VOGU-3710 file (C-alpha; in Angstrom, 3 decimals, decimal comma):
1> xxxxxxxxxx> 0,000/0,000/0,000  1,292/3,496/-0,774  2,233/5,479/2,321  -0,079/8,526/2,631  1,357/11,952/1,941  1,730/14,791/4,419  -0,897/16,649/2,401  -3,503/13,900/2,734  -2,933/13,153/6,399  -2,722/16,839/7,260
11> xxxxxxxxxx> -6,079/17,447/5,580  -7,753/14,817/7,765  -5,894/15,551/11,015  -9,015/16,134/13,100  -10,649/14,570/16,140  -13,081/11,691/15,782  -14,372/8,472/17,365  -12,509/5,166/17,140  -15,863/3,418/16,668  -15,447/0,429/18,912
21> xxxxxxxxxx> -19,225/0,778/18,886  -21,917/2,776/17,171  -23,412/4,794/18,693  -20,275/5,620/20,643  -20,196/5,310/24,440  -20,420/9,076/24,947  -24,022/8,806/23,678  -25,098/6,449/26,466  -27,827/7,797/28,746  -28,541/7,344/32,446
31> xxxxxxxxxx> -32,177/6,584/31,628  -31,037/3,100/30,587  -31,476/0,862/33,647  -30,524/-2,528/35,006  -34,082/-3,650/34,280  -33,560/-2,972/30,576  -30,409/-5,090/30,612  -32,411/-7,877/32,280  -35,028/-7,597/29,517  -32,324/-7,863/26,837
41> xxxxxxxxxx> -30,926/-10,975/28,535  -34,425/-12,486/28,704  -34,879/-11,874/24,978  -31,593/-13,648/24,303  -32,552/-16,616/26,441  -35,964/-16,888/24,768  -34,438/-16,794/21,301  -33,174/-20,214/20,280  -30,971/-18,808/17,522  -29,352/-16,249/19,842
51> xxxxxxxxxx> -28,605/-18,855/22,506  -26,700/-20,947/19,969  -24,319/-18,087/19,247  -21,198/-17,825/21,433  -20,665/-14,942/23,818  -17,743/-12,589/24,282  -16,569/-11,692/27,779  -14,756/-8,601/28,962  -13,522/-8,413/32,559  -12,227/-5,089/33,845
61> xxxxxxxxxx> -9,567/-5,167/36,573  -9,195/-1,493/37,546  -6,185/-1,622/39,857  -2,702/-0,276/39,051  0,259/0,150/41,376  1,408/3,396/39,760  -0,104/6,130/37,620  0,791/6,527/33,936  0,199/10,185/33,136  -1,108/9,610/29,594
71> xxxxxxxxxx> -3,725/7,043/30,622  -7,408/7,548/29,797  -8,580/4,156/31,073  -10,668/3,739/34,212  -8,201/2,788/36,938  -7,636/2,845/40,684  -4,096/3,516/41,863  -3,220/1,420/44,913  -0,501/-0,771/46,340  -2,996/-2,542/48,601
81> xxxxxxxxxx> -3,273/-5,933/46,912  -5,860/-7,075/49,439  -8,389/-5,046/47,449  -8,152/-7,611/44,672  -9,710/-10,336/46,846  -12,729/-8,143/47,674  -13,127/-7,213/44,032  -13,167/-10,869/42,964  -15,911/-11,589/45,463  -18,118/-8,937/43,876
91> xxxxxxxxxx> -17,242/-10,115/40,372  -18,603/-13,480/41,488  -21,868/-11,835/42,504  -22,167/-10,135/39,133  -21,495/-13,447/37,396  -24,273/-15,047/39,448  -26,716/-12,413/38,181  -25,857/-13,232/34,571  -26,134/-16,989/35,040  -29,469/-16,483/36,787
101> xxxxxxxxxx> -30,733/-14,956/33,547  -28,854/-17,072/30,998  -28,150/-20,300/32,819  -24,705/-21,869/32,991  -22,752/-23,380/30,148  -23,185/-20,652/27,532  -20,375/-20,945/24,991  -17,688/-18,237/25,012  -15,334/-17,741/22,075  -13,615/-14,509/23,156
111> xxxxxxxxxx> -12,314/-13,332/26,516  -10,481/-10,094/27,238  -9,037/-9,145/30,617  -8,335/-5,436/30,599  -7,721/-2,610/32,997  -6,122/-1,009/34,781  -3,638/-3,835/35,069  -5,126/-7,352/35,132  -1,736/-8,637/36,258  -2,219/-6,610/39,473
121> xxxxxxxxxx> -3,967/-9,796/40,609  -1,628/-12,471/41,909  -1,511/-16,001/40,491  -3,960/-17,348/43,037  -6,471/-14,599/42,322  -6,180/-15,111/38,572  -6,791/-18,837/39,110  -9,861/-18,024/41,182  -11,185/-15,630/38,532  -10,764/-18,125/35,709
131> xxxxxxxxxx> -12,370/-20,873/37,795  -15,405/-18,636/38,370  -15,681/-17,886/34,670  -15,388/-21,555/33,720  -18,086/-22,527/36,214  -20,428/-20,033/34,576  -19,465/-20,398/30,901  -18,067/-22,984/28,499  -14,908/-21,836/26,740  -14,971/-22,974/23,113
141> xxxxxxxxxx> -11,847/-24,557/21,568  -10,027/-22,217/19,185  -11,307/-19,050/20,821  -9,362/-15,846/21,492  -8,467/-15,582/25,181  -6,336/-12,523/25,845  -4,990/-10,511/28,737  -3,362/-7,098/28,917  0,024/-7,351/30,582  1,973/-4,636/32,336
151> xxxxxxxxxx> 5,581/-5,785/31,760  6,552/-4,386/35,144  4,288/-6,862/36,954  5,197/-10,218/35,388  8,102/-12,575/34,846  8,542/-15,827/32,944  6,923/-17,852/35,746  3,826/-15,662/35,669  3,574/-16,064/31,905  3,630/-19,821/32,429
161> xxxxxxxxxx> 0,696/-19,447/34,810  -1,246/-17,401/32,247  -0,686/-20,091/29,624  -1,790/-22,770/32,075  -4,992/-20,800/32,762  -5,899/-20,885/29,077  -4,812/-17,495/27,805  -3,456/-17,735/24,276  -2,904/-14,048/23,465  -0,908/-11,392/25,316
171> xxxxxxxxxx> -0,871/-7,639/24,878  2,160/-5,839/26,333  1,822/-2,151/27,101  5,095/-0,585/25,906  4,138/2,876/24,543  7,780/3,949/24,015  11,221/2,547/24,798  12,962/5,919/25,161  13,978/6,555/28,815  13,218/10,305/28,620
181> xxxxxxxxxx> 9,711/9,640/27,313  9,121/6,954/29,929  10,155/9,365/32,671  7,883/12,099/31,286  4,843/9,803/31,398  5,819/8,072/34,674  6,190/4,561/33,223  9,727/3,221/33,543  10,273/-0,206/31,977  13,650/-1,095/30,424
191> xxxxxxxxxx> 13,588/-2,487/26,900  15,526/-5,570/27,986  12,647/-6,472/30,319  10,133/-6,433/27,454  12,478/-8,369/25,162  12,889/-11,057/27,804  9,137/-11,367/28,328  8,344/-11,589/24,612  10,925/-14,351/24,245  9,434/-16,173/27,235
201> xxxxxxxxxx> 5,925/-15,804/25,787  7,005/-17,442/22,561  8,639/-20,298/24,423  5,379/-20,794/26,336  3,457/-21,183/23,066  1,212/-18,128/23,095  -0,492/-17,841/19,707  -0,172/-14,074/19,484  1,891/-11,383/21,171  0,872/-7,770/20,708
211> xxxxxxxxxx> 2,747/-4,557/21,497  0,990/-1,253/22,215  2,704/1,989/21,167  1,697/5,648/21,440  2,970/8,510/19,304  2,656/12,132/20,344  3,876/11,674/23,936  5,951/14,301/25,778  9,686/14,313/24,986  9,121/12,243/21,846
221> xxxxxxxxxx> 10,927/13,309/18,697  10,903/11,766/15,257  14,435/10,500/15,867  13,686/8,998/19,292  10,516/7,338/18,010  12,464/5,874/15,087  14,691/4,160/17,642  11,632/2,748/19,415  10,249/1,508/16,091  13,548/-0,228/15,322
231> xxxxxxxxxx> 13,431/-2,015/18,684  9,823/-3,058/18,188  10,592/-4,490/14,764  13,527/-6,345/16,296  11,002/-7,904/18,695  8,755/-8,700/15,720  5,481/-9,079/17,648  2,545/-10,732/15,894  0,467/-7,568/16,267  1,172/-3,893/16,836
241> xxxxxxxxxx> -1,294/-1,250/17,998  -0,124/2,309/17,326  -2,281/4,914/19,051  -2,200/8,679/18,756  -1,914/10,358/22,128  -4,938/12,542/22,876  -4,048/15,318/25,312  -7,354/16,073/27,043  -6,375/17,219/30,551  -9,796/18,780/31,098
251> xxxxxxxxxx> -11,291/15,274/30,924  -8,482/13,088/32,262  -6,884/14,392/35,445  -3,652/12,330/35,222  -2,771/14,194/32,019  -2,547/17,429/33,996  0,828/16,166/35,224  2,153/16,296/31,672  4,014/19,433/30,658  2,200/20,470/27,489
261> xxxxxxxxxx> 5,285/22,353/26,298  7,072/18,990/25,991  4,500/17,585/23,560  5,615/17,253/19,922  3,903/19,617/17,490  1,508/18,513/14,756  4,261/18,233/12,161  6,389/15,995/14,394  3,419/13,797/15,275  2,610/13,378/11,620
271> xxxxxxxxxx> 6,218/12,490/10,813  6,216/9,855/13,565  3,088/8,289/12,116  4,379/8,255/8,543  7,730/6,816/9,654  5,869/4,097/11,560  3,651/3,232/8,602  6,675/2,975/6,348  8,658/0,899/8,853  5,800/-1,525/9,493
281> xxxxxxxxxx> 5,131/-1,984/5,791  8,821/-2,544/5,019  8,919/-5,170/7,785  5,987/-7,012/6,196  3,147/-6,012/8,505  -0,409/-5,780/7,169  -2,371/-2,629/7,980  -5,493/-4,178/9,512  -7,239/-0,851/9,923  -6,896/2,467/11,739
291> xxxxxxxxxx> -4,183/1,858/14,357  -3,732/-1,937/14,097  -1,070/-3,939/12,242  -0,332/-7,658/12,067  2,053/-10,119/10,453  0,627/-11,708/7,287  0,046/-15,110/8,903  -1,615/-13,700/12,032  -5,315/-14,520/12,414  -6,272/-10,834/12,110
301> xxxxxxxxxx> -4,455/-10,453/8,794  -6,004/-13,676/7,476  -9,477/-12,505/8,526  -8,927/-9,175/6,782  -7,947/-10,914/3,521  -10,982/-13,178/3,735  -13,446/-10,414/4,613  -14,127/-11,885/8,078  -12,886/-8,971/10,162  -15,126/-7,640/12,925
311> xxxxxxxxxx> -14,926/-4,863/15,473  -16,065/-4,676/19,101  -15,416/-2,621/22,229  -11,881/-4,044/22,479  -11,005/-3,309/18,825  -10,611/-5,561/15,782  -11,448/-9,246/16,176  -11,784/-12,408/14,111  -14,852/-13,408/16,123  -18,241/-12,748/14,468
321> xxxxxxxxxx> -20,403/-10,023/15,935  -21,942/-11,440/19,111  -23,315/-10,453/22,482  -20,718/-9,148/24,915  -20,936/-9,559/28,679  -19,004/-6,787/30,430  -17,966/-7,600/34,010  -16,461/-5,295/36,585  -16,406/-1,619/37,380  -16,969/0,627/34,298
331> xxxxxxxxxx> -17,255/-2,414/31,974  -19,389/-2,069/28,843  -21,565/-4,839/27,452  -23,800/-5,435/24,444  -26,800/-7,746/24,452  -29,046/-7,728/21,408  -29,804/-4,125/20,504  -28,801/-2,762/23,912  -25,541/-1,349/25,263  -24,947/-1,090/29,006
341> xxxxxxxxxx> -22,168/0,262/31,221  -21,415/-0,509/34,842  -20,830/1,979/37,645  -17,469/3,739/37,477  -16,720/3,770/41,208  -16,105/0,760/43,398  -18,512/2,103/46,027  -21,443/2,300/43,617  -20,494/-0,974/41,915  -20,370/-2,797/45,259
351> xxxxxxxxxx> -23,563/-1,139/46,510  -25,588/-2,268/43,483  -24,404/-5,846/43,867  -25,099/-5,771/47,610  -28,685/-4,946/46,621  -28,762/-7,924/44,263  -29,050/-5,971/41,031  -26,896/-5,387/37,976  -24,481/-2,468/38,570  -25,659/-0,709/35,393
361> xxxxxxxxxx> -25,695/3,101/35,533  -26,168/4,001/31,873  -26,558/2,542/28,429  -28,565/2,757/25,238  -31,389/0,895/23,534  -30,494/1,152/19,852  -33,075/2,525/17,443  -33,598/1,186/13,932  -31,562/4,106/12,588  -28,746/3,256/15,017
371> xxxxxxxxxx> -28,701/-0,322/13,756  -28,689/0,753/10,103  -25,801/3,160/10,623  -23,901/0,675/12,761  -24,051/-1,785/9,877  -22,700/0,817/7,456  -19,927/2,077/9,734  -18,703/-1,386/10,736  -18,634/-2,521/7,099  -16,465/0,469/6,225
381> xxxxxxxxxx> -14,100/-0,002/9,181  -13,727/-3,766/8,744  -14,015/-4,398/5,007  -13,361/-0,954/3,573  -16,309/-1,337/1,254  -20,083/-1,456/1,262  -22,649/-2,886/-1,126  -25,822/-0,808/-0,945  -27,945/-3,907/-1,545  -26,742/-5,575/1,669
391> xxxxxxxxxx> -28,115/-2,697/3,751  -31,266/-2,437/1,644  -32,115/-6,120/2,087  -31,186/-6,147/5,762  -33,256/-3,132/6,718  -35,812/-2,798/3,880  -34,826/0,689/2,779  -33,559/2,501/-0,300  -29,921/3,330/0,448  -29,569/6,319/-1,877
401> xxxxxxxxxx> -32,702/7,955/-0,507  -31,968/7,156/3,145  -28,389/8,416/2,919  -28,808/11,154/0,320  -27,130/13,794/2,497  -24,249/11,462/3,362  -23,626/10,538/-0,265  -23,527/14,239/-1,094  -20,881/14,802/1,590  -18,836/11,933/0,183
411> xxxxxxxxxx> -18,443/13,791/-3,126  -15,622/15,908/-1,681  -13,856/12,795/-0,369  -14,231/11,137/-3,743  -12,614/14,148/-5,386  -9,716/13,791/-2,925  -9,256/10,130/-3,871  -10,257/8,790/-0,458  -13,382/6,901/-1,512  -15,004/5,697/-4,729
421> xxxxxxxxxx> -18,803/5,804/-4,990  -20,670/3,851/-7,664  -24,303/3,076/-8,374  -24,071/-0,118/-6,328  -21,779/0,737/-3,434  -18,740/2,520/-2,130  -15,118/1,527/-1,756  -12,472/3,082/0,487  -9,319/3,522/-1,608  -5,898/2,301/-0,546
431> xxxxxxxxxx> -4,836/5,753/0,569  -8,275/6,381/2,074  -7,803/3,327/4,303  -5,438/5,388/6,458  -8,231/7,889/7,201  -11,172/5,471/7,162  -12,452/6,978/10,417  -13,183/10,166/8,482  -15,270/8,204/5,989  -17,180/6,481/8,791
441> xxxxxxxxxx> -17,857/9,815/10,483  -19,921/10,911/7,493  -22,557/8,333/8,500  -22,535/9,202/12,225  -25,850/10,961/12,775  -24,959/12,025/16,306  -21,652/13,523/15,220  -23,180/15,388/12,291  -25,746/16,913/14,651  -23,104/17,782/17,252
451> xxxxxxxxxx> -19,876/19,030/15,731  -18,093/19,229/19,108  -15,351/16,655/18,725  -12,967/17,718/21,490  -13,990/14,587/23,431  -12,276/12,319/20,882  -8,719/11,427/19,958  -7,268/12,720/16,725  -7,611/10,638/13,589  -3,936/11,147/12,668
//
């Protein structure tokens, strides 16, 4: 694929959603209640076809021992590891509520442990958590079972435990190998430590090892980030996630500790991105979409070639679109046409479960229009193309009439070579694939009605 030019990427360097869902989580409302989640679960249980489909699970472990200044995730900074035992007890109560509605033994084909730092839990606690999950659900062979790993909290022995527990995919949070950048964001982890862990993971037989990077951090320069890229390519992970840092200190308090004068300017950020794209392509990585890359034989790259790529709240996946059970504080779930999110504080989360009810504090019941637009946006983000007929048959509408305004807005993008529109569908071009979020945003009704995008990360 041709590397995008400064002109193209500069033209689309704006803020926008990452579309791990549509509508995006910022559109959830507090009017959505635990009772509505219970109704959605009842509809699933009463639908024979739905019950045959496997579930996805996401478990949020919010605890971290130290604060990373760039972080936008929901976390609780503590060195009191006794809090993990209490948290597991309440996770068990939440699991009991789900099995009361769905029964036990539902098949699961995807599990993500995220945070925070899931590896804040010790080996015994992780064993207890996985035992609880296996008592409630049936883990299907060949599924994706992943855990986010803070390299500072594990060693080779702990990786062996994770493999024993059934995890087959690891995601290491690296962000940057440069010591000055690590100091500026309060996350010190020597490169040799990560190299040792990746080697140990391969020896333990993990199917996929992923590395997370961020460009646009304080103290980063094009030259320093080039050195980080060279080290990452020396590691040769199966997958790479390259995120653009979004400096939103008004929303995320930890970012107020970052000296904004140390942030690279727009030109430097763009150079870092273009250097990364070039380096990854030269090393043989496939651009899966947006900020994800994978080796050609990785399951994500294979799914992209075969048109089987999907997207959920955790990002790109090879698993077909399915209901997602979100467990833990702040976790988001999807059941049928309903999204739900748990309480964001431990106190409220615990209080709801003490009362015997789901700890849901907000969510959204999707309208028909939401479902139509979700289908369009996910097709663009995952396949890079859309046949009008597929939407017309699925929702009994005339695409050109329903999306007349959107097709008009796409004319400018077509003139810029980002997308091609025909009588039967639309195709994101090879260079447009780098800014596919911009194409998807055209179909976001909420975003078009509310042009305030400061809440989102930048597309470039």
